[in-house]
C-alpha positions as CSV (number, residue, x, y, z in Angstrom):
1,X,0.0,-0.1,-0.1
2,X,1.2,3.2,-1.1
3,X,-0.3,6.9,-0.4
4,X,-3.0,6.0,-3.0
5,X,-6.1,4.1,-2.0
6,X,-8.1,1.1,-3.9
7,X,-8.4,2.5,-7.8
8,X,-5.1,4.7,-7.8
9,X,-6.4,7.7,-5.7
10,X,-5.3,9.7,-2.9
11,X,-6.6,8.0,-0.2
12,X,-7.6,11.5,1.4
13,X,-9.8,11.8,-1.0
14,X,-11.6,8.3,-0.6
15,X,-14.3,10.0,2.2
16,X,-15.2,12.8,-0.5
17,X,-16.2,10.1,-3.0
18,X,-18.1,7.8,-0.7
19,X,-20.9,9.8,1.2
20,X,-22.5,7.2,3.1
21,X,-18.8,6.2,4.8
22,X,-18.5,10.0,5.1
23,X,-21.3,9.8,7.6
24,X,-20.1,6.8,9.4
25,X,-16.7,8.6,9.5
26,X,-18.3,11.8,10.6
27,X,-20.2,10.0,13.3
28,X,-17.4,8.1,14.6
29,X,-15.1,11.4,14.5
30,X,-17.4,13.4,16.3
31,X,-17.9,10.8,19.0
32,X,-14.1,10.1,19.8
33,X,-13.8,13.9,20.1
34,X,-16.2,14.3,23.1
35,X,-15.1,10.9,24.6
36,X,-11.6,12.3,24.5
37,X,-13.1,15.4,26.7
38,X,-14.5,12.3,29.0
39,X,-11.1,11.1,29.4
40,X,-9.9,13.8,31.2
41,X,-13.2,14.8,32.6
42,X,-14.4,11.4,34.5
43,X,-11.3,10.8,36.6
44,X,-10.5,14.5,37.1
45,X,-14.3,14.6,38.4
46,X,-13.3,11.7,41.0
47,X,-10.4,13.3,42.1
48,X,-11.0,17.0,42.1
49,X,-15.0,17.2,42.9
50,X,-15.2,14.3,44.7
51,X,-12.1,13.9,46.1
52,X,-11.2,9.8,45.2
53,X,-8.8,7.6,45.8
54,X,-6.5,5.6,43.3
55,X,-8.2,2.9,44.0
56,X,-11.5,4.3,43.2
57,X,-10.4,6.0,40.0
58,X,-9.1,2.5,39.3
59,X,-12.7,1.2,39.6
60,X,-14.3,3.7,37.8
61,X,-12.0,3.1,34.5
62,X,-12.7,-0.7,35.4
63,X,-16.5,-0.5,35.4
64,X,-16.6,1.4,31.9
65,X,-14.4,-1.5,30.2
66,X,-15.9,-4.4,32.2
67,X,-18.8,-5.1,29.8
68,X,-16.5,-6.0,27.3
69,X,-15.3,-8.7,29.3
70,X,-19.3,-9.7,30.7
71,X,-21.1,-9.0,27.1
72,X,-18.5,-8.8,24.5
73,X,-18.7,-11.8,22.9
74,X,-22.7,-12.5,23.3
75,X,-23.0,-9.2,21.9
76,X,-21.8,-10.0,18.6
77,X,-23.6,-13.1,18.7
78,X,-26.9,-11.1,19.0
79,X,-25.9,-8.2,16.6
80,X,-25.5,-10.9,13.7
81,X,-29.2,-11.2,14.6
82,X,-29.8,-7.7,14.4
83,X,-29.4,-4.6,12.0
84,X,-26.4,-3.4,12.8
85,X,-27.3,0.3,12.0
86,X,-30.1,0.3,13.9
87,X,-27.5,-0.8,16.9
88,X,-25.4,2.1,16.5
89,X,-28.6,4.5,16.5
90,X,-29.9,3.2,20.0
91,X,-26.5,3.0,21.7
92,X,-25.7,6.7,20.7
93,X,-28.6,8.1,22.6
94,X,-28.6,6.0,25.2
95,X,-25.1,7.0,26.1
96,X,-25.9,10.6,25.4
97,X,-29.0,10.5,28.1
98,X,-26.8,8.4,30.6
99,X,-24.0,11.3,30.4
100,X,-26.6,13.9,30.9
101,X,-27.1,12.6,34.4
102,X,-24.1,13.7,35.6
103,X,-24.5,17.7,35.2
104,X,-27.7,16.7,36.8
105,X,-26.6,15.4,39.6
106,X,-24.1,18.0,39.8
107,X,-26.3,20.5,39.9
108,X,-28.7,19.2,42.2
109,X,-25.5,18.2,44.8
110,X,-26.5,14.7,44.5
111,X,-23.5,13.4,42.5
112,X,-21.4,10.8,44.6
113,X,-19.1,8.3,43.5
114,X,-21.4,5.6,43.2
115,X,-23.3,7.4,40.2
116,X,-20.2,7.8,38.6
117,X,-19.8,4.2,38.7
118,X,-23.0,3.5,37.3
119,X,-22.8,6.2,34.5
120,X,-19.2,4.6,33.4
121,X,-20.6,1.3,33.3
122,X,-23.9,1.8,31.4
123,X,-21.7,4.4,29.0
124,X,-19.1,1.2,28.6
125,X,-22.3,-1.2,28.0
126,X,-23.4,0.7,25.3
127,X,-19.9,1.0,23.7
128,X,-19.4,-2.8,23.9
129,X,-22.5,-3.0,21.3
130,X,-21.4,0.1,19.6
131,X,-18.3,-1.0,18.3
132,X,-18.9,-4.3,17.4
133,X,-21.7,-3.1,15.2
134,X,-19.8,-0.4,13.7
135,X,-17.3,-2.9,12.1
136,X,-20.2,-4.8,10.6
137,X,-21.8,-1.6,9.5
138,X,-18.4,-0.6,7.9
139,X,-18.4,-3.6,5.6
140,X,-21.5,-2.8,4.2
141,X,-20.3,1.1,3.1
142,X,-16.8,0.0,1.6
143,X,-15.8,-3.1,-0.5
144,X,-12.9,-5.3,1.1
145,X,-10.0,-3.9,-1.4
146,X,-10.7,-0.3,0.6
147,X,-10.6,-1.5,4.3
148,X,-7.2,-0.8,4.6
149,X,-7.9,2.8,3.6
150,X,-10.9,3.1,5.1
151,X,-9.3,2.2,8.4
152,X,-6.6,4.7,7.7
153,X,-9.1,7.0,7.6
154,X,-10.6,6.0,10.8
155,X,-7.3,6.1,12.6
156,X,-6.6,9.7,11.5
157,X,-10.1,11.2,12.9
158,X,-9.2,8.9,16.3
159,X,-5.9,10.5,16.1
160,X,-6.8,13.8,15.5
161,X,-9.1,13.3,18.2
162,X,-6.8,12.2,20.6
163,X,-5.0,15.4,20.1
164,X,-7.6,17.9,19.9
165,X,-10.0,16.3,22.4
166,X,-7.4,17.1,25.5
167,X,-6.7,20.6,24.6
168,X,-10.5,21.1,23.8
169,X,-11.5,19.9,27.0
170,X,-8.3,21.9,28.7
171,X,-10.4,25.0,27.4
172,X,-13.4,23.8,29.0
173,X,-11.9,22.8,32.4
174,X,-10.8,26.3,32.8
175,X,-13.8,28.0,32.0
176,X,-16.3,25.0,33.4
177,X,-16.1,22.2,35.9
178,X,-15.3,18.8,34.5
179,X,-19.0,17.1,35.1
180,X,-19.9,20.0,32.9
181,X,-17.6,19.1,30.4
182,X,-19.2,15.6,30.1
183,X,-22.2,17.7,28.9
184,X,-19.8,17.9,25.6
185,X,-20.0,14.2,25.4
186,X,-23.2,13.8,25.5
187,X,-23.8,16.0,22.6
188,X,-21.5,14.3,20.7
189,X,-23.3,11.0,21.0
190,X,-26.5,12.8,19.9
191,X,-24.9,14.5,16.9
192,X,-23.0,10.8,16.1
193,X,-26.6,9.1,16.2
194,X,-27.6,11.7,13.6
195,X,-25.3,11.0,11.2
196,X,-25.3,7.2,11.3
197,X,-29.5,7.7,10.6
198,X,-28.4,9.9,7.8
199,X,-26.5,6.7,5.8
200,X,-28.4,6.0,2.7
201,X,-27.8,2.7,1.8
202,X,-30.2,-0.1,3.1
203,X,-29.7,-1.4,6.7
204,X,-28.8,-5.0,5.7
205,X,-31.0,-7.7,7.0
206,X,-29.6,-10.1,9.3
207,X,-29.0,-13.8,7.7
208,X,-31.6,-16.3,8.5
209,X,-30.9,-18.2,11.9
210,X,-33.1,-21.0,12.1
211,X,-31.9,-23.7,13.8
212,X,-29.3,-21.8,15.1
213,X,-28.8,-20.7,19.0
214,X,-26.8,-18.5,20.8
215,X,-24.3,-20.7,22.0
216,X,-23.8,-22.4,18.9
217,X,-23.0,-19.0,17.5
218,X,-21.0,-18.1,20.3
219,X,-18.7,-21.1,19.8
220,X,-18.7,-20.2,16.2
221,X,-17.0,-16.5,16.4
222,X,-14.1,-18.3,19.0
223,X,-13.6,-21.2,16.8
224,X,-12.8,-18.9,13.8
225,X,-10.5,-17.1,16.1
226,X,-9.1,-20.1,17.5
227,X,-8.4,-22.0,14.0
228,X,-6.3,-18.9,12.9
229,X,-2.4,-18.1,13.8
230,X,-3.0,-14.7,12.9
231,X,-6.2,-13.9,14.8
232,X,-4.7,-16.2,18.0
233,X,-1.4,-13.8,18.2
234,X,-3.5,-10.8,17.2
235,X,-5.6,-11.8,20.4
236,X,-2.8,-12.4,22.6
237,X,-0.3,-9.5,21.9
238,X,-3.6,-6.9,22.0
239,X,-5.1,-8.1,25.2
240,X,-1.4,-7.4,26.8
241,X,-1.2,-4.3,25.6
242,X,-4.8,-3.1,26.6
243,X,-3.8,-4.6,30.2
244,X,-1.1,-2.3,30.3
245,X,-2.5,0.6,28.5
246,X,-5.8,0.4,30.6
247,X,-3.1,0.5,33.9
248,X,-1.6,3.3,32.1
249,X,-4.3,5.9,31.7
250,X,-5.4,4.7,35.3
251,X,-2.4,5.7,37.3
252,X,-1.2,8.4,34.8
253,X,-3.9,10.8,35.7
254,X,-3.7,10.1,39.3
255,X,0.3,10.8,39.4
256,X,-0.3,14.0,37.7
257,X,-2.9,15.4,39.6
258,X,-2.3,14.0,42.9
259,X,1.2,13.6,43.3
260,X,2.8,16.1,40.9
261,X,-0.1,18.2,41.7
262,X,-0.2,19.9,37.8
263,X,-3.4,21.8,37.3
264,X,-6.2,20.2,35.3
265,X,-5.3,22.3,32.2
266,X,-1.5,21.5,32.3
267,X,-2.9,17.7,32.9
268,X,-4.7,18.3,29.5
269,X,-1.6,19.9,27.6
270,X,0.4,17.0,28.6
271,X,-1.9,14.5,27.2
272,X,-2.5,16.4,24.3
273,X,1.4,17.0,23.3
274,X,1.4,13.2,24.2
275,X,-1.5,12.2,21.5
276,X,0.5,14.1,18.9
277,X,2.1,10.3,18.1
278,X,-0.9,8.7,16.8
279,X,-1.5,11.4,14.7
280,X,2.1,11.1,13.4
281,X,2.1,7.2,13.1
282,X,-1.0,7.7,10.7
283,X,1.0,9.7,8.1
284,X,3.5,7.2,8.0
285,X,1.8,4.0,8.2
286,X,1.3,3.7,4.5
287,X,5.3,4.5,4.1
288,X,6.4,1.3,6.6
289,X,4.0,-0.9,4.9
290,X,5.1,-0.1,1.4
291,X,8.8,-0.3,2.8
292,X,8.5,-3.4,4.9
293,X,5.2,-4.7,4.9
294,X,1.9,-5.3,7.0
295,X,3.7,-7.8,9.1
296,X,6.7,-5.7,9.9
297,X,4.4,-2.4,10.9
298,X,2.5,-4.5,13.6
299,X,6.2,-5.8,15.1
300,X,7.6,-1.9,14.9
301,X,4.5,-0.6,16.4
302,X,4.8,-2.8,19.6
303,X,8.2,-1.8,19.8
304,X,7.6,2.2,19.6
305,X,5.4,1.0,22.4
306,X,7.9,-0.5,24.2
307,X,10.2,2.2,23.9
308,X,7.8,4.7,24.9
309,X,7.1,2.6,28.3
310,X,10.9,2.7,29.3
311,X,10.6,6.8,29.1
312,X,7.7,6.4,31.7
313,X,9.5,4.4,33.6
314,X,12.6,6.6,33.3
315,X,10.7,9.8,34.0
316,X,11.0,10.9,38.3
317,X,10.0,14.2,40.1
318,X,8.3,17.3,38.3
319,X,11.0,19.0,36.8
320,X,10.7,20.2,33.3
321,X,13.1,17.2,32.3
322,X,10.8,15.0,34.0
323,X,7.6,16.1,32.6
324,X,9.5,16.1,28.9
325,X,10.1,12.4,29.5
326,X,6.5,11.5,30.5
327,X,5.1,13.4,27.8
328,X,7.5,11.7,25.2
329,X,6.6,8.2,26.6
330,X,3.2,8.8,26.2
331,X,3.7,10.0,22.9
332,X,5.2,6.8,21.9
333,X,2.7,4.6,23.3
334,X,-0.3,6.7,21.6
335,X,2.1,6.5,18.4
336,X,2.1,2.5,18.5
337,X,-2.0,2.0,18.4
338,X,-2.5,3.4,14.8
339,X,0.3,1.4,13.5
340,X,-1.0,-1.8,15.3
341,X,-4.9,-1.1,14.5
342,X,-4.9,0.1,10.8
343,X,-3.0,-3.3,9.9
344,X,-4.6,-5.9,12.2
345,X,-8.3,-4.7,12.0
346,X,-8.2,-4.1,8.2
347,X,-6.5,-8.0,8.2
348,X,-9.2,-9.4,10.5
349,X,-12.0,-7.6,8.1
350,X,-10.3,-9.0,5.1
351,X,-10.4,-13.0,6.4
352,X,-13.4,-13.1,8.1
353,X,-16.4,-14.1,6.1
354,X,-19.4,-11.5,6.3
355,X,-21.8,-13.7,8.1
356,X,-19.2,-14.4,11.1
357,X,-18.1,-10.7,11.2
358,X,-20.0,-9.7,14.2
359,X,-19.4,-12.8,16.3
360,X,-15.6,-12.8,15.3
361,X,-15.4,-9.2,16.3
362,X,-17.1,-10.2,19.6
363,X,-14.8,-12.9,20.1
364,X,-11.7,-10.7,19.8
365,X,-13.5,-7.8,22.1
366,X,-14.0,-10.3,24.7
367,X,-10.4,-11.5,24.8
368,X,-8.9,-8.3,23.5
369,X,-10.9,-5.7,25.8
370,X,-11.8,-8.1,28.5
371,X,-8.3,-7.4,30.0
372,X,-9.0,-3.7,30.3
373,X,-10.7,-3.8,33.6
374,X,-8.0,-5.7,35.0
375,X,-5.7,-3.5,34.4
376,X,-7.5,-0.8,35.6
377,X,-8.3,-2.1,38.7
378,X,-4.8,-3.6,39.0
379,X,-3.2,0.2,38.8
380,X,-5.4,1.5,41.3
381,X,-4.7,-0.6,44.1
382,X,-1.2,-1.0,43.1
383,X,-1.1,2.8,43.2
384,X,-2.9,2.9,46.8
385,X,-0.4,0.7,48.0
386,X,3.2,1.5,46.3
387,X,2.6,4.9,44.8
388,X,1.7,6.5,41.6
389,X,5.2,6.9,40.2
390,X,6.6,3.0,41.3
391,X,3.3,1.7,39.5
392,X,4.2,3.7,36.7
393,X,7.3,2.5,36.2
394,X,6.1,-1.2,36.3
395,X,3.4,-0.7,34.1
396,X,6.3,1.4,31.6
397,X,8.7,-1.9,31.9
398,X,5.8,-4.1,31.1
399,X,5.4,-2.4,27.7
400,X,8.7,-4.4,26.6
401,X,6.2,-7.5,26.8
402,X,4.2,-7.2,23.8
403,X,7.0,-6.1,21.7
404,X,8.7,-9.3,22.5
405,X,5.7,-11.3,21.6
406,X,5.5,-9.8,18.3
407,X,9.2,-11.4,17.3
408,X,7.8,-14.7,18.4
409,X,4.3,-14.4,16.5
410,X,4.3,-15.3,12.6
411,X,3.8,-11.4,11.9
412,X,7.4,-10.7,10.6
413,X,7.0,-13.2,7.9
414,X,3.7,-11.3,6.7
415,X,4.1,-8.8,4.1
416,X,0.5,-8.7,2.1
417,X,-2.7,-10.5,3.2
418,X,-2.1,-13.4,0.7
419,X,0.7,-14.5,2.9
420,X,-2.0,-15.4,5.4
421,X,-2.5,-19.2,5.8
422,X,-6.5,-18.7,6.0
423,X,-7.6,-20.8,3.5
424,X,-8.8,-24.2,5.9
425,X,-10.0,-22.1,8.5
426,X,-12.4,-19.5,6.9
427,X,-13.9,-22.8,5.2
428,X,-13.9,-25.1,8.4
429,X,-16.0,-22.2,9.9
430,X,-18.0,-21.6,7.4
431,X,-18.9,-25.6,7.5
432,X,-19.5,-24.9,11.6
433,X,-21.6,-22.6,10.5
434,X,-24.1,-23.9,8.1
435,X,-24.2,-27.0,10.2
436,X,-26.1,-25.4,13.1
């Protein structure tokens, strides 16, 4: 892949020529922008407004991610039985309404940590269904040969959201309180729902499931993942990475806010500068793929993340040099994600049959995102026991583990999708589904 999309056109003209994809991409972009505001506003609400401990911040983050462990794989089975775009719209409206509770409770002076826990869990549960249905919808509005370009667009918007969201939050947090900033996130979900509703293509009717059961469909998704060496290694590496990043997000804000005593606006600026890494990664991903292929781009992504972890581990104190090391470490970690995601998600979408898409995505989310609450809880309790600085150092060194795993995986041998041995597993999975 070069700087051109399918058909020889520049990748940045891709969305302009596909109105339905543009609407789906716009919905995702707006939602990410709002979510980045909450990335800072939620933990700062717990810390500054409710005087929460590190373990409570960890519990808050864990509850927002726990639904992927509790519901992820069965959500994929159910979405294969529903119209995926309808799921997106419903989940957006429910998230918007739920988030509105926080400013309402704040104004009535009824906001408690338990309310934050409840809102985080409901929003996280909706996100499970949205995230899985989103990938099924994507394969409806673009063709298989366009998935790398489409995912590059999606990662670009994610990167811009990661960059500009915290900066926007910095302005909001100087003008209003953190709970009010969450109102912006609620609005973003409402706008996202309107964009999804505007997609013109028919919402694909789910295939007939006569003779099938939820349990059989559940096993079909797991079986397809288990039969593919690529998906097995993808799941193992991504699960380890998410365990560490969830722990990092939990303790990072506690360390900056409670231990280093940085202002909310300064914290937002640190995250904003650090998030530039994801945008830079999107700009160079096509050149890396053209130079070394898909597999080595995945390997490089985890090596970049490992280097970022070392910078996080080595930073100490609140001197300008220490803050710069923290920011650089965070930048490298954020740069690793799009290099990894653009490749593995595109490959997974290309090798997965349409009738297994939601179930396979659900199975992957169950494994990959199921470690998020574990990482958040672990970091929170370690932070209480040993302090944020020590916990951050341990997490930073831990980022070397997924980097080492990529060298043991089959990824270095993959240059293009044709290098993947997927024929047998795909056929077996099709036969397994047709027999239920």
